[in-house]
N, C-alpha and C positions, 0 to 999 in steps of 0.2 A: 337463565344465563344472559348477561348483558353483552351486547355487541357494540364494537366501536369501529369507526372508519376514520383513518387519519391520512393526511396529506403532508408530505415533507419535501424539502429540496432534494435535488438529485444527489448532492453531496451526502446529506444525512441518510438518504435511502440506500446509497451505495455502502455507506458505513454499516448500516443495520444488516444488510444482506451479507456483507463480508464477515462481520462479527458473528452472525448467526451460524454461518457455515463453519467458521474457524472454531467456534465453541461447541459445534456439533448439536445444535438445536435442530429438531426435526422440521420446524416451521417458524415463521415470524411470530405467530401468536404465542407459541411456547416461549420464545425469547422475551417478548414483551411482558408476559406473565411473570417471568423470572425477574425482570427489572422492577416491576411494580412490587413484587414480594420483597425484594431487597430494600426498596425505598420504604415500604411499610414497616419492616423490621427496624430499619435505621431510625425512623421517626419514633417508634415505640421506645427504642433504647434511649433516644435523646430525651423523651418525656420522663422516663424513669430516672435518668441521671439528673435532670433538672429538679425533679421532686426530691431526690436525695440531697442535692446541694442546698435547696431551700430548707429542708429539714435540718441540715447541719448549721446553716446560718441562723435559723430561728432558735437553735438550742443554746446559743450563747457561747461565751468563752469559758473554757474549763479552768478551774483553779489548780489542776494537776499539771505537772510538767509532761512533756512528750515522753520522756523516759519512764515516768510513773505509769502513764497510760499503756505503753508497750509492755512494761513489766506485768501489769494487771492482765493484759490480753494473753501473754505467754503463760501466766499462771492458770488462767481460765481454760486454755486450750490443752493443758497437761503436757506441754513441751518441756 
């Protein structure tokens, strides 16, 4: 297990302690792990979204209209 020691201003420290208690974390380590997990998940979601956007941009422009594309999707989904 990796251990960290951090130093922060009194303002930030007070915010962390207050938020930790308000959100009912048992200790500061639990709160920081929660924050890191949230950031990790957000970064992964951003990478996935960027990859999907790149894939869409590289696929080119469709010759079908938006209405045709939607109609095909609706037909494929059985709706």
